[in-house]
N, C-alpha and C positions, 0 to 999 in steps of 0.2 A: 805239694801233692795235692790236686784239683781234685774235685767233689767226685766227678765219676772212678777215680781212683780210691777212693775213700766207699766207695759206694760197694765197689769193686771186694778190697777188703775186709768187710764185716760179711757181706753175702756170700765170700767163700765156705763150702762148707763146714770145711773143717777149722774154722773160724769164728763159725756162725755155732756151731755145736758144741767148741770149745766154751766160747762166752754160756751159751746155755746150760754147761754142766758146771760152770762158777755157779749162776744164779741158782742153781738145784741147790749147793754147798752154800751158800750163804740163808735159803729158802729153811734149812734143816733147822737153824737160829730156831726160829715162827712158828712153820709148822710141817714138823718133824714126815706126813704121809705126802705132803705134796711138792718136798723139797726133793724126799728120796724117788714120789714117781718122776722129776726131772732129770733128778742126777739118771737114775735108770736110761730112760726116751736119751740124752744125748749120748749116753755109752752106748746104748744099744743101734743109734742109726749113726755112730762112728763105725762102729765095727761093720756092719752092713754094708758103708759107703767103700770101707777099705778089705773086704773080703770081696763082696759079688761086683760083677764087671758095669756098672752103673757110669762110671765115668767115661769107662773104655767104648760101649755102646753108644755112647753120645755124642762122643767125639765120631764113631765111625760115619753117624748120620753124616756129618761135617766135611770128612774127608773123602767120601765117598762120591762126590760129587763133582769133582774135576779130576780128571785126571794128563799126569804129564804131555805136554803135547810139543813135537819136534816138528815142523814142515822145512819141504825142501826150499822155499822162500826165505831168502835171510831176513830176520827184521829189523827193524833202524833202533831201536834201541834192546835195553834189555833196564828195567827198571828190579832193584832189588829194594826191598822191605826193611826197616830197620829190626833192634831188639835183639840184635845177636850178640850185644857187646855189653858187659855189666861195667853200666856209668861210663867215665872216663877216668877207670880206676885204671893203671898200670903198677901193676909189680917189676917194672925194669924197664930200661928206656925203649926197646924191642917189645915189651908184655903187654898183651894187651888180653884179660881175659875175656873171655868166651862162654857163655851160655850154652845151652841144652838145641838151639836155635843155629846153633852154628852151620847146618848142613845146607842151611842159605845165603851162604859168604860160596863155600867150597859150589855148588851148582852154578854160583854166575860167575867164577872162575871158568870153570868147563863149559859153558854154554861162551861166555865173552873169548875162549877158543875157540870155541866150534863156529862163531858166526864174528872175525876179527874185523868185519867192519862196520859193527852195531856199536853205539854208546851206550854207556852203562850209566844209569840214574841212582843215584843210593841215595835214599831220603829217611833222615831221622836227624831226630834232636842229636842222637850223639853219632853225626854222620862221619865225621873226620877219622876217628880209630878203627872203622870197616871200612874208609880209603885207605888209611896204612896199611890196614894188612893186605885188600886186595894187589894194592903195590907192592908188596914184600913180597906174595905168591906171582911177581910177572905181569903184572895187567899195567897197561903203560898209563903215567898219568892223565895225558892228554885227552885218552875216551873216555873218563870219568868225568860224571857232572854231579855234584855234589848241592845238596839241599839238605839245612840242617836246623833246618825251624821247624819242623814236623811234631808234634808230639802224641797224635794216633793217626789211625789209620784215613780218618777223614782230612785230617792235614798232609799226609802222603799225597792220597790222592790228589787234591785241593792247591798245594804248595810247589809239589813238582809239575802241574798240567801249569799252571804258571808261568816257571821256571821253563821250559823244554817246549811250549806253545805246538805242543802234536797236533797234526796234520790229518784230517779223516782217512784218506788215504794210506797213513803210516801203521805201520806194524811194530806193537809194544809185546815182549815177553815181558810176563809180571810173574817173580820167583817170590814167594811166602810159605810158610808152613801149611801144609795141608788142610788141620781144622780150622787156619785161619783165612782162606783163600777166596770159601762162597762170601765173605765180606767185604776182601777186599777188594773181588771182581764187581760186587753190584756197587762201590764205593765209588770206584772208578771208574763205571758206566753211566752213574750219577754225576760226577765231575766231568764228564762229559768229553775224557779221554776213548781213542779207538778200539775197540772189540779187545780186554784184552787177551793175549796166550798164556792161557793158565799152567804154570810151570810148580806147581805144587810138591816140596819135599818136607823133610823134620816129621815124617807118618809117624804118628803114636799107636796106629794100632794096623792088625795086617786081615789079613783074608779067610782067616779058620771063619768056620762055621758059629754063629752065635750062641750058641748051644756051649761050643768049649771056648769060648774067650775065660779067660782066668788075667789076675792080677799076680803080677812076681811076690808079691807082699802087701802088708796092708796100709803100708803107707806109700807105694806105690798108687796103689787103688785111690785114696783119697789126695794122693797131687793129681791125679787122673781127671779123678771129683771135681775138685778145683778149678782146672782146666776149662772142661767143661763146662762149669756154670758160670765162667767168667768171658765165655767165650759166647755164650746162650746169651746172658746178658748183657753183652754188646750188641748182640746182633739185635736181639729185639729193641733194646735205646734206639740205636741206627734207624731200623724201621718206623718207629714209633715218631722219630723227628723228621722222619724223611729223605732219611741221607742212602737207604736203599730202599727198592721197592717189592721185595719180598723176606717175610722170614728166612728161608729160603734160595738165595742165590742158585741160578743154573745156568750151564752152558746154553746161549742168546744173545740176542744183540740187545743192544740200548734198550728203554722205554725213558727214563725222566730226562730231564732237562739239565742242564749244566749247571752245579749250585756256586755260590756266592764264594768268593776266597777269602773265608772269616777262621780264624783260630777254633780248634775245637780243645777239647779235655777229658775225653771219654774215649 
């Protein structure tokens, strides 16, 4: 686990507030009032994040930036970002565990059927299980280009570009989760790809008015808060490092020069 992943782990709201609660319990031994205050604060914040739609509304800002786009002109390729499989673990010879971002795979199969001449680029450290699923779902192996070194969105953009060598007049559909799309488009722009055709999936929020948004459970609220905090923190880090040109990437042309092909740990 890299430094970035460790940072994301401990800065997740649920984890950091749990740690704060443990600190409060420890403080009770020496300073009862201080310990009680810290413990109560951590419990109050955990409940607030679980009950109030803070995470959902934060994710909605990201998910609202790009709408799924399909055009009459067939693309040259479909780029599938990884993250949909649980490591390289298998429960059986043909069983690959898929997580909550599995819609990325299903959408890629649908797009590949709509555009039968387009190549399918799969980029992820665990790309092979994803390729196996695509083939099992009927995608011809010769259409697939696999990049299996990427450990981050930055790596996805840089390593797959070096492999595919896209030309300025070529068109590529980018498939990833809606909340991940702004950072992904920004990174692919900066890496020198032609302007990606965004096809966001795995929506976590809906179109209800903000005052009607609610969490289905406290656990669901904490999950959304963790997801939102991780993506916004990653976006902030990418912006700080110059890997994206703004904190909130929107549809439009690329402005930054191509990034150097070096690995990333965030």
